[in-house]
C-alpha positions in Angstrom: -34.1 168.7 56.3 -36.9 165.9 57.5 -34.7 163.5 58.9 -33.2 166.8 60.8 -36.2 167.9 62.3 -37.3 164.6 63.3 -34.1 163.6 65.3 -34.5 167.3 67.2 -37.8 166.4 68.2 -37.2 162.7 69.6 -33.5 164.7 71.2 -36.2 167.3 72.8 -38.9 164.6 73.5 -36.1 162.5 75.5 -34.6 166.0 77.3 -38.7 166.0 78.6 -38.8 162.6 79.7 -35.2 162.7 81.6 -36.4 166.0 83.5 -39.6 164.5 84.9 -38.5 162.3 87.3 -37.0 165.4 89.4 -40.5 166.5 89.3 -42.5 163.8 90.9 -41.6 164.3 94.9 -43.3 161.4 97.5 -43.7 162.0 100.9 -45.7 161.6 104.1 -49.3 162.3 104.6 -49.4 165.4 107.6 -52.3 163.3 108.5 -52.9 159.4 109.8 -54.1 157.3 107.3 -57.5 155.6 108.5 -59.2 152.9 107.1 -62.7 152.7 108.3 -64.2 149.0 107.9 -67.4 148.4 108.7 -68.4 145.2 109.5 -71.5 143.9 111.1 -70.4 142.1 114.7 -73.6 142.2 116.2 -75.1 139.3 113.9 -73.1 136.8 115.1 -73.4 138.3 118.3 -76.8 137.9 118.5 -77.1 134.7 117.3 -74.6 133.6 119.7 -77.2 134.7 122.5 -80.2 133.1 120.7 -78.3 129.8 120.9 -77.6 130.4 124.7 -81.3 131.3 125.1 -82.6 128.3 123.6 -80.2 126.2 125.8 -81.5 128.2 129.1 -85.3 127.5 128.3 -84.7 124.2 127.3 -82.8 123.7 130.5 -85.3 125.6 132.8 -89.1 124.6 130.8 -91.1 125.4 134.3 -89.6 129.2 134.6 -90.7 129.5 131.0 
């Protein structure tokens, strides 16, 4: 009797597991996916400008 009950539970569990893939659905979102990248570009630009400014000051030392 215990074997029969265990077998029935196993069959029921297997049936439930087999029924699950029918419940899962995959669809595209309604809105576009937005990825926000926080990149600090200002630091590199300021560094390059500072280098150019230093060269300009060195070339034209009499003006400054």
